[in-house]
PDB file as gemmi writes it, atoms N, CA and C in Angstrom:
CRYST1    1.000    1.000    1.000  90.00  90.00  90.00 P 1                      
ATOM      1  N   MET A   1     -13.732 -15.456  -7.337  1.00  0.00           N  
ATOM      2  CA  MET A   1     -14.131 -13.933  -6.571  1.00  0.00           C  
ATOM      3  C   MET A   1     -14.036 -14.990  -4.991  1.00  0.00           C  
ATOM      4  N   PRO A   2     -13.423 -14.263  -3.971  1.00  0.00           N  
ATOM      5  CA  PRO A   2     -13.492 -14.609  -2.558  1.00  0.00           C  
ATOM      6  C   PRO A   2     -14.927 -14.415  -2.153  1.00  0.00           C  
ATOM      7  N   GLU A   3     -15.075 -15.195  -1.085  1.00  0.00           N  
ATOM      8  CA  GLU A   3     -16.430 -15.228  -0.386  1.00  0.00           C  
ATOM      9  C   GLU A   3     -16.643 -13.720   0.458  1.00  0.00           C  
ATOM     10  N   ALA A   4     -15.478 -13.522   0.864  1.00  0.00           N  
ATOM     11  CA  ALA A   4     -15.584 -12.124   1.622  1.00  0.00           C  
ATOM     12  C   ALA A   4     -14.005 -11.409   1.312  1.00  0.00           C  
ATOM     13  N   TYR A   5     -14.093 -10.371   1.807  1.00  0.00           N  
ATOM     14  CA  TYR A   5     -12.986  -9.201   1.820  1.00  0.00           C  
ATOM     15  C   TYR A   5     -12.514  -8.824   3.081  1.00  0.00           C  
ATOM     16  N   LEU A   6     -11.349  -9.004   3.628  1.00  0.00           N  
ATOM     17  CA  LEU A   6     -11.195  -8.287   4.811  1.00  0.00           C  
ATOM     18  C   LEU A   6     -10.088  -7.068   4.344  1.00  0.00           C  
ATOM     19  N   ILE A   7     -10.625  -5.854   4.693  1.00  0.00           N  
ATOM     20  CA  ILE A   7      -9.820  -4.611   4.131  1.00  0.00           C  
ATOM     21  C   ILE A   7      -9.133  -3.879   5.568  1.00  0.00           C  
ATOM     22  N   GLU A   8      -8.123  -3.811   5.822  1.00  0.00           N  
ATOM     23  CA  GLU A   8      -7.041  -3.104   6.705  1.00  0.00           C  
ATOM     24  C   GLU A   8      -6.881  -1.725   6.163  1.00  0.00           C  
ATOM     25  N   VAL A   9      -7.458  -0.721   7.237  1.00  0.00           N  
ATOM     26  CA  VAL A   9      -7.396   0.572   7.047  1.00  0.00           C  
ATOM     27  C   VAL A   9      -6.608   1.233   7.960  1.00  0.00           C  
ATOM     28  N   THR A  10      -5.586   1.932   7.703  1.00  0.00           N  
ATOM     29  CA  THR A  10      -4.537   2.846   8.592  1.00  0.00           C  
ATOM     30  C   THR A  10      -4.615   4.400   8.160  1.00  0.00           C  
ATOM     31  N   ALA A  11      -4.200   4.857   8.995  1.00  0.00           N  
ATOM     32  CA  ALA A  11      -3.878   6.402   8.738  1.00  0.00           C  
ATOM     33  C   ALA A  11      -2.671   6.920   8.452  1.00  0.00           C  
ATOM     34  N   GLU A  12      -2.337   7.422   7.496  1.00  0.00           N  
ATOM     35  CA  GLU A  12      -0.911   7.676   7.335  1.00  0.00           C  
ATOM     36  C   GLU A  12      -0.368   8.524   8.471  1.00  0.00           C  
ATOM     37  N   GLY A  13       0.477   8.215   8.746  1.00  0.00           N  
ATOM     38  CA  GLY A  13       1.299   9.044  10.014  1.00  0.00           C  
ATOM     39  C   GLY A  13       0.584   8.987  11.489  1.00  0.00           C  
ATOM     40  N   HIS A  14      -0.630   8.522  11.481  1.00  0.00           N  
ATOM     41  CA  HIS A  14      -1.127   8.242  12.605  1.00  0.00           C  
ATOM     42  C   HIS A  14      -1.710   7.119  13.038  1.00  0.00           C  
ATOM     43  N   PRO A  15      -0.604   6.052  13.367  1.00  0.00           N  
ATOM     44  CA  PRO A  15      -0.885   4.841  13.773  1.00  0.00           C  
ATOM     45  C   PRO A  15      -2.042   4.174  14.772  1.00  0.00           C  
ATOM     46  N   GLU A  16      -2.363   5.271  15.262  1.00  0.00           N  
ATOM     47  CA  GLU A  16      -3.471   5.121  16.858  1.00  0.00           C  
ATOM     48  C   GLU A  16      -4.983   5.213  15.679  1.00  0.00           C  
ATOM     49  N   TYR A  17      -4.899   5.418  14.339  1.00  0.00           N  
ATOM     50  CA  TYR A  17      -6.033   5.243  13.656  1.00  0.00           C  
ATOM     51  C   TYR A  17      -6.101   4.251  12.871  1.00  0.00           C  
ATOM     52  N   TRP A  18      -7.056   3.299  12.856  1.00  0.00           N  
ATOM     53  CA  TRP A  18      -6.975   1.879  12.128  1.00  0.00           C  
ATOM     54  C   TRP A  18      -8.319   1.174  12.189  1.00  0.00           C  
ATOM     55  N   MET A  19      -8.847   0.652  11.244  1.00  0.00           N  
ATOM     56  CA  MET A  19      -9.954  -0.124  11.435  1.00  0.00           C  
ATOM     57  C   MET A  19      -9.759  -1.302  10.487  1.00  0.00           C  
ATOM     58  N   CYS A  20     -10.546  -2.517  10.488  1.00  0.00           N  
ATOM     59  CA  CYS A  20     -10.572  -3.672   9.606  1.00  0.00           C  
ATOM     60  C   CYS A  20     -12.007  -3.588   9.211  1.00  0.00           C  
ATOM     61  N   ILE A  21     -12.217  -3.808   8.106  1.00  0.00           N  
ATOM     62  CA  ILE A  21     -13.523  -3.916   7.407  1.00  0.00           C  
ATOM     63  C   ILE A  21     -13.738  -5.480   6.760  1.00  0.00           C  
ATOM     64  N   ARG A  22     -14.813  -6.016   7.022  1.00  0.00           N  
ATOM     65  CA  ARG A  22     -14.886  -7.428   6.504  1.00  0.00           C  
ATOM     66  C   ARG A  22     -16.367  -7.010   5.637  1.00  0.00           C  
ATOM     67  N   SER A  23     -16.181  -7.453   4.305  1.00  0.00           N  
ATOM     68  CA  SER A  23     -17.444  -7.022   3.336  1.00  0.00           C  
ATOM     69  C   SER A  23     -17.404  -8.683   2.799  1.00  0.00           C  
ATOM     70  N   SER A  24     -18.875  -9.192   2.888  1.00  0.00           N  
ATOM     71  CA  SER A  24     -19.170 -10.526   2.230  1.00  0.00           C  
ATOM     72  C   SER A  24     -20.071 -10.312   1.196  1.00  0.00           C  
ATOM     73  N   LEU A  25     -20.644  -8.969   0.745  1.00  0.00           N  
ATOM     74  CA  LEU A  25     -21.590  -8.655  -0.197  1.00  0.00           C  
ATOM     75  C   LEU A  25     -20.829  -8.684  -1.520  1.00  0.00           C  
ATOM     76  N   PRO A  26     -21.106  -9.506  -2.472  1.00  0.00           N  
ATOM     77  CA  PRO A  26     -20.535  -9.414  -3.686  1.00  0.00           C  
ATOM     78  C   PRO A  26     -20.749  -8.234  -4.334  1.00  0.00           C  
ATOM     79  N   ASP A  27     -21.499  -7.650  -3.949  1.00  0.00           N  
ATOM     80  CA  ASP A  27     -21.762  -6.373  -4.926  1.00  0.00           C  
ATOM     81  C   ASP A  27     -21.533  -4.781  -4.021  1.00  0.00           C  
ATOM     82  N   ALA A  28     -20.704  -5.093  -3.154  1.00  0.00           N  
ATOM     83  CA  ALA A  28     -20.230  -4.039  -2.362  1.00  0.00           C  
ATOM     84  C   ALA A  28     -19.563  -2.905  -3.172  1.00  0.00           C  
ATOM     85  N   THR A  29     -19.539  -1.702  -2.915  1.00  0.00           N  
ATOM     86  CA  THR A  29     -18.800  -0.749  -3.853  1.00  0.00           C  
ATOM     87  C   THR A  29     -17.867   0.040  -3.060  1.00  0.00           C  
ATOM     88  N   LEU A  30     -16.983   0.657  -3.844  1.00  0.00           N  
ATOM     89  CA  LEU A  30     -16.074   1.835  -3.159  1.00  0.00           C  
ATOM     90  C   LEU A  30     -17.068   2.717  -2.529  1.00  0.00           C  
ATOM     91  N   GLU A  31     -18.216   3.205  -2.973  1.00  0.00           N  
ATOM     92  CA  GLU A  31     -19.000   4.265  -2.510  1.00  0.00           C  
ATOM     93  C   GLU A  31     -19.404   3.679  -1.207  1.00  0.00           C  
ATOM     94  N   ASP A  32     -19.833   2.151  -1.204  1.00  0.00           N  
ATOM     95  CA  ASP A  32     -20.281   1.802   0.339  1.00  0.00           C  
ATOM     96  C   ASP A  32     -18.897   1.643   1.018  1.00  0.00           C  
ATOM     97  N   ILE A  33     -17.833   1.830   0.886  1.00  0.00           N  
ATOM     98  CA  ILE A  33     -16.717   1.741   1.950  1.00  0.00           C  
ATOM     99  C   ILE A  33     -16.702   3.338   2.167  1.00  0.00           C  
ATOM    100  N   ASP A  34     -16.689   4.001   1.166  1.00  0.00           N  
ATOM    101  CA  ASP A  34     -16.573   5.670   1.339  1.00  0.00           C  
ATOM    102  C   ASP A  34     -17.669   6.157   2.597  1.00  0.00           C  
ATOM    103  N   LEU A  35     -18.666   5.388   2.347  1.00  0.00           N  
ATOM    104  CA  LEU A  35     -19.961   6.055   3.306  1.00  0.00           C  
ATOM    105  C   LEU A  35     -19.550   5.653   4.448  1.00  0.00           C  
ATOM    106  N   LEU A  36     -19.052   4.347   4.617  1.00  0.00           N  
ATOM    107  CA  LEU A  36     -18.739   3.925   6.090  1.00  0.00           C  
ATOM    108  C   LEU A  36     -17.462   4.780   6.735  1.00  0.00           C  
ATOM    109  N   PHE A  37     -16.494   5.217   5.820  1.00  0.00           N  
ATOM    110  CA  PHE A  37     -15.625   6.130   6.524  1.00  0.00           C  
ATOM    111  C   PHE A  37     -16.292   7.244   6.683  1.00  0.00           C  
ATOM    112  N   TRP A  38     -17.035   8.006   5.927  1.00  0.00           N  
ATOM    113  CA  TRP A  38     -17.456   9.384   6.159  1.00  0.00           C  
ATOM    114  C   TRP A  38     -18.516   9.079   7.566  1.00  0.00           C  
ATOM    115  N   ASP A  39     -19.209   8.098   7.849  1.00  0.00           N  
ATOM    116  CA  ASP A  39     -19.988   8.008   8.886  1.00  0.00           C  
ATOM    117  C   ASP A  39     -19.349   7.730  10.089  1.00  0.00           C  
ATOM    118  N   MET A  40     -18.126   7.131  10.182  1.00  0.00           N  
ATOM    119  CA  MET A  40     -17.193   6.840  11.213  1.00  0.00           C  
ATOM    120  C   MET A  40     -16.298   7.880  11.321  1.00  0.00           C  
ATOM    121  N   TRP A  41     -15.529   8.631  10.661  1.00  0.00           N  
ATOM    122  CA  TRP A  41     -14.609   9.462  10.766  1.00  0.00           C  
ATOM    123  C   TRP A  41     -14.795  11.163  10.502  1.00  0.00           C  
ATOM    124  N   MET A  42     -15.498  11.291   9.322  1.00  0.00           N  
ATOM    125  CA  MET A  42     -15.313  12.581   8.920  1.00  0.00           C  
ATOM    126  C   MET A  42     -16.909  13.318   9.268  1.00  0.00           C  
ATOM    127  N   GLY A  43     -17.907  13.024   8.714  1.00  0.00           N  
ATOM    128  CA  GLY A  43     -19.221  13.684   8.748  1.00  0.00           C  
ATOM    129  C   GLY A  43     -19.357  15.107   8.257  1.00  0.00           C  
ATOM    130  N   ASP A  44     -18.470  15.235   7.206  1.00  0.00           N  
ATOM    131  CA  ASP A  44     -18.467  16.795   6.610  1.00  0.00           C  
ATOM    132  C   ASP A  44     -18.348  16.297   5.069  1.00  0.00           C  
ATOM    133  N   ASP A  45     -18.458  17.447   4.202  1.00  0.00           N  
ATOM    134  CA  ASP A  45     -18.322  17.372   2.946  1.00  0.00           C  
ATOM    135  C   ASP A  45     -17.187  17.325   2.287  1.00  0.00           C  
ATOM    136  N   HIS A  46     -16.061  17.110   2.858  1.00  0.00           N  
ATOM    137  CA  HIS A  46     -14.702  17.022   2.109  1.00  0.00           C  
ATOM    138  C   HIS A  46     -14.659  16.181   0.641  1.00  0.00           C  
ATOM    139  N   ILE A  47     -13.902  16.692  -0.337  1.00  0.00           N  
ATOM    140  CA  ILE A  47     -14.236  15.724  -1.237  1.00  0.00           C  
ATOM    141  C   ILE A  47     -13.143  14.674  -1.033  1.00  0.00           C  
ATOM    142  N   ARG A  48     -13.773  13.565  -1.568  1.00  0.00           N  
ATOM    143  CA  ARG A  48     -12.941  12.129  -1.069  1.00  0.00           C  
ATOM    144  C   ARG A  48     -12.560  11.582  -2.303  1.00  0.00           C  
ATOM    145  N   SER A  49     -11.365  10.467  -2.047  1.00  0.00           N  
ATOM    146  CA  SER A  49     -11.141   9.758  -3.482  1.00  0.00           C  
ATOM    147  C   SER A  49     -10.529   8.523  -2.971  1.00  0.00           C  
ATOM    148  N   PHE A  50     -10.408   7.632  -3.856  1.00  0.00           N  
ATOM    149  CA  PHE A  50      -9.601   6.378  -3.698  1.00  0.00           C  
ATOM    150  C   PHE A  50      -8.561   6.265  -4.777  1.00  0.00           C  
ATOM    151  N   LEU A  51      -7.183   6.033  -4.609  1.00  0.00           N  
ATOM    152  CA  LEU A  51      -6.494   5.721  -5.786  1.00  0.00           C  
ATOM    153  C   LEU A  51      -6.073   4.301  -5.791  1.00  0.00           C  
ATOM    154  N   ILE A  52      -6.565   3.725  -6.806  1.00  0.00           N  
ATOM    155  CA  ILE A  52      -6.167   2.334  -6.787  1.00  0.00           C  
ATOM    156  C   ILE A  52      -5.280   1.997  -8.076  1.00  0.00           C  
ATOM    157  N   GLU A  53      -4.013   1.674  -8.008  1.00  0.00           N  
ATOM    158  CA  GLU A  53      -3.319   1.330  -9.200  1.00  0.00           C  
ATOM    159  C   GLU A  53      -3.488   2.579 -10.150  1.00  0.00           C  
ATOM    160  N   GLY A  54      -3.125   3.601  -9.782  1.00  0.00           N  
ATOM    161  CA  GLY A  54      -3.062   4.621 -10.580  1.00  0.00           C  
ATOM    162  C   GLY A  54      -4.576   5.472 -11.154  1.00  0.00           C  
ATOM    163  N   GLU A  55      -5.514   4.562 -10.764  1.00  0.00           N  
ATOM    164  CA  GLU A  55      -6.981   5.350 -11.202  1.00  0.00           C  
ATOM    165  C   GLU A  55      -7.559   5.645  -9.982  1.00  0.00           C  
ATOM    166  N   GLU A  56      -8.261   6.781 -10.368  1.00  0.00           N  
ATOM    167  CA  GLU A  56      -8.656   7.648  -9.044  1.00  0.00           C  
ATOM    168  C   GLU A  56     -10.221   7.798  -9.350  1.00  0.00           C  
ATOM    169  N   TYR A  57     -10.855   7.268  -8.268  1.00  0.00           N  
ATOM    170  CA  TYR A  57     -12.357   7.202  -7.977  1.00  0.00           C  
ATOM    171  C   TYR A  57     -12.712   8.348  -7.001  1.00  0.00           C  
ATOM    172  N   THR A  58     -13.167   9.326  -7.155  1.00  0.00           N  
ATOM    173  CA  THR A  58     -13.462  10.477  -6.521  1.00  0.00           C  
ATOM    174  C   THR A  58     -14.999  10.685  -6.333  1.00  0.00           C  
ATOM    175  N   SER A  59     -15.073  11.675  -5.020  1.00  0.00           N  
ATOM    176  CA  SER A  59     -16.562  11.834  -4.869  1.00  0.00           C  
ATOM    177  C   SER A  59     -16.871  13.238  -5.412  1.00  0.00           C  
ATOM    178  N   TYR A  60     -16.091  13.722  -6.327  1.00  0.00           N  
ATOM    179  CA  TYR A  60     -16.419  15.012  -6.911  1.00  0.00           C  
ATOM    180  C   TYR A  60     -16.631  14.927  -8.369  1.00  0.00           C  
ATOM    181  N   PRO A  61     -17.623  15.429  -8.873  1.00  0.00           N  
ATOM    182  CA  PRO A  61     -18.562  16.215  -8.402  1.00  0.00           C  
ATOM    183  C   PRO A  61     -19.962  15.439  -7.656  1.00  0.00           C  
ATOM    184  N   ASP A  62     -19.760  14.205  -7.874  1.00  0.00           N  
ATOM    185  CA  ASP A  62     -20.670  13.274  -7.179  1.00  0.00           C  
ATOM    186  C   ASP A  62     -19.995  12.093  -7.065  1.00  0.00           C  
ATOM    187  N   SER A  63     -20.491  11.197  -6.374  1.00  0.00           N  
ATOM    188  CA  SER A  63     -19.920   9.792  -6.000  1.00  0.00           C  
ATOM    189  C   SER A  63     -20.098   8.759  -7.161  1.00  0.00           C  
ATOM    190  N   SER A  64     -20.628   9.289  -8.007  1.00  0.00           N  
ATOM    191  CA  SER A  64     -20.938   7.990  -9.377  1.00  0.00           C  
ATOM    192  C   SER A  64     -19.660   7.413  -9.640  1.00  0.00           C  
ATOM    193  N   ALA A  65     -18.503   8.015  -9.355  1.00  0.00           N  
ATOM    194  CA  ALA A  65     -17.208   7.246  -9.947  1.00  0.00           C  
ATOM    195  C   ALA A  65     -16.762   6.247  -8.925  1.00  0.00           C  
ATOM    196  N   MET A  66     -17.513   6.014  -7.703  1.00  0.00           N  
ATOM    197  CA  MET A  66     -17.235   5.310  -6.840  1.00  0.00           C  
ATOM    198  C   MET A  66     -18.122   3.963  -6.695  1.00  0.00           C  
ATOM    199  N   ASN A  67     -18.939   3.994  -7.748  1.00  0.00           N  
ATOM    200  CA  ASN A  67     -19.953   3.006  -7.945  1.00  0.00           C  
ATOM    201  C   ASN A  67     -19.345   2.041  -8.922  1.00  0.00           C  
ATOM    202  N   VAL A  68     -18.120   1.374  -8.046  1.00  0.00           N  
ATOM    203  CA  VAL A  68     -17.647   0.361  -8.738  1.00  0.00           C  
ATOM    204  C   VAL A  68     -17.547  -0.901  -7.795  1.00  0.00           C  
ATOM    205  N   GLN A  69     -17.731  -2.129  -8.148  1.00  0.00           N  
ATOM    206  CA  GLN A  69     -17.775  -3.210  -7.017  1.00  0.00           C  
ATOM    207  C   GLN A  69     -16.471  -3.513  -6.752  1.00  0.00           C  
ATOM    208  N   VAL A  70     -16.322  -3.590  -5.336  1.00  0.00           N  
ATOM    209  CA  VAL A  70     -14.988  -4.020  -4.750  1.00  0.00           C  
ATOM    210  C   VAL A  70     -14.558  -5.345  -5.549  1.00  0.00           C  
ATOM    211  N   GLY A  71     -15.123  -6.326  -5.794  1.00  0.00           N  
ATOM    212  CA  GLY A  71     -14.763  -7.777  -6.141  1.00  0.00           C  
ATOM    213  C   GLY A  71     -14.053  -7.408  -7.724  1.00  0.00           C  
ATOM    214  N   LYS A  72     -14.512  -6.236  -8.263  1.00  0.00           N  
ATOM    215  CA  LYS A  72     -13.881  -6.072  -9.735  1.00  0.00           C  
ATOM    216  C   LYS A  72     -12.556  -5.557  -9.686  1.00  0.00           C  
ATOM    217  N   ILE A  73     -12.092  -4.708  -8.578  1.00  0.00           N  
ATOM    218  CA  ILE A  73     -10.737  -4.125  -8.455  1.00  0.00           C  
ATOM    219  C   ILE A  73      -9.860  -4.429  -7.344  1.00  0.00           C  
ATOM    220  N   PHE A  74     -10.647  -5.071  -6.148  1.00  0.00           N  
ATOM    221  CA  PHE A  74      -9.391  -5.393  -5.241  1.00  0.00           C  
ATOM    222  C   PHE A  74      -9.097  -7.016  -5.397  1.00  0.00           C  
ATOM    223  N   ARG A  75      -7.738  -7.190  -4.865  1.00  0.00           N  
ATOM    224  CA  ARG A  75      -7.435  -8.791  -4.750  1.00  0.00           C  
ATOM    225  C   ARG A  75      -6.393  -8.660  -3.664  1.00  0.00           C  
ATOM    226  N   PRO A  76      -6.349  -9.840  -3.190  1.00  0.00           N  
ATOM    227  CA  PRO A  76      -5.506 -10.097  -2.065  1.00  0.00           C  
ATOM    228  C   PRO A  76      -4.070  -9.360  -2.173  1.00  0.00           C  
ATOM    229  N   GLY A  77      -3.784  -8.799  -1.032  1.00  0.00           N  
ATOM    230  CA  GLY A  77      -2.350  -8.027  -0.757  1.00  0.00           C  
ATOM    231  C   GLY A  77      -2.308  -6.489  -1.523  1.00  0.00           C  
ATOM    232  N   MET A  78      -3.193  -6.313  -1.940  1.00  0.00           N  
ATOM    233  CA  MET A  78      -2.966  -5.030  -2.601  1.00  0.00           C  
ATOM    234  C   MET A  78      -3.091  -3.784  -1.802  1.00  0.00           C  
ATOM    235  N   SER A  79      -2.535  -2.756  -2.243  1.00  0.00           N  
ATOM    236  CA  SER A  79      -2.624  -1.315  -1.465  1.00  0.00           C  
ATOM    237  C   SER A  79      -3.519  -0.301  -2.349  1.00  0.00           C  
ATOM    238  N   CYS A  80      -4.025   0.511  -1.558  1.00  0.00           N  
ATOM    239  CA  CYS A  80      -4.573   1.667  -2.632  1.00  0.00           C  
ATOM    240  C   CYS A  80      -4.645   2.854  -1.187  1.00  0.00           C  
ATOM    241  N   THR A  81      -4.775   4.064  -1.806  1.00  0.00           N  
ATOM    242  CA  THR A  81      -4.978   5.301  -0.901  1.00  0.00           C  
ATOM    243  C   THR A  81      -6.224   5.766  -0.932  1.00  0.00           C  
ATOM    244  N   TYR A  82      -6.924   6.148  -0.038  1.00  0.00           N  
ATOM    245  CA  TYR A  82      -8.113   6.778   0.441  1.00  0.00           C  
ATOM    246  C   TYR A  82      -7.796   8.187   1.041  1.00  0.00           C  
ATOM    247  N   THR A  83      -8.240   9.414   0.312  1.00  0.00           N  
ATOM    248  CA  THR A  83      -8.022  10.740   0.640  1.00  0.00           C  
ATOM    249  C   THR A  83      -9.214  11.378   1.219  1.00  0.00           C  
ATOM    250  N   CYS A  84      -9.399  11.867   2.469  1.00  0.00           N  
ATOM    251  CA  CYS A  84     -10.539  12.336   2.628  1.00  0.00           C  
ATOM    252  C   CYS A  84     -10.497  14.001   2.831  1.00  0.00           C  
ATOM    253  N   ASN A  85      -9.616  14.434   2.887  1.00  0.00           N  
ATOM    254  CA  ASN A  85      -9.358  15.969   2.695  1.00  0.00           C  
ATOM    255  C   ASN A  85      -8.334  16.530   2.185  1.00  0.00           C  
ATOM    256  N   PHE A  86      -7.567  15.697   1.132  1.00  0.00           N  
ATOM    257  CA  PHE A  86      -6.608  16.184   0.563  1.00  0.00           C  
ATOM    258  C   PHE A  86      -5.451  16.663   1.167  1.00  0.00           C  
ATOM    259  N   HIS A  87      -5.358  16.445   2.529  1.00  0.00           N  
ATOM    260  CA  HIS A  87      -4.068  16.883   3.301  1.00  0.00           C  
ATOM    261  C   HIS A  87      -3.644  15.375   4.079  1.00  0.00           C  
ATOM    262  N   SER A  88      -4.531  14.474   4.261  1.00  0.00           N  
ATOM    263  CA  SER A  88      -4.434  13.547   5.163  1.00  0.00           C  
ATOM    264  C   SER A  88      -4.703  12.168   4.445  1.00  0.00           C  
ATOM    265  N   PRO A  89      -4.038  11.488   3.597  1.00  0.00           N  
ATOM    266  CA  PRO A  89      -4.174  10.217   2.916  1.00  0.00           C  
ATOM    267  C   PRO A  89      -4.218   9.142   3.895  1.00  0.00           C  
ATOM    268  N   MET A  90      -5.099   8.252   3.706  1.00  0.00           N  
ATOM    269  CA  MET A  90      -5.127   6.808   4.559  1.00  0.00           C  
ATOM    270  C   MET A  90      -4.963   5.569   3.641  1.00  0.00           C  
ATOM    271  N   ASP A  91      -3.903   4.714   4.123  1.00  0.00           N  
ATOM    272  CA  ASP A  91      -3.272   3.848   2.911  1.00  0.00           C  
ATOM    273  C   ASP A  91      -4.329   2.485   3.668  1.00  0.00           C  
TER     274      ASP A  91                                                      
END                                                                             
């Protein structure tokens, strides 16, 4: 397992919106990333989800599906989609 993950986030169709996230916590979860996005960009109660290699991790009806450690599903060079309002996916 890597010592840290560097995650590049872009907004599909909006190159002016981007961020890089570095996580060095071995137990960081998708929910942690989701809460960071929520704090930074959204701040509302839209349904949110990650689509990772055909598997959907969603905030509906609660965020327990996002309680998956990043180190168990992310690997170098992979891509996934995060959707925060089901009209504007972010890759």
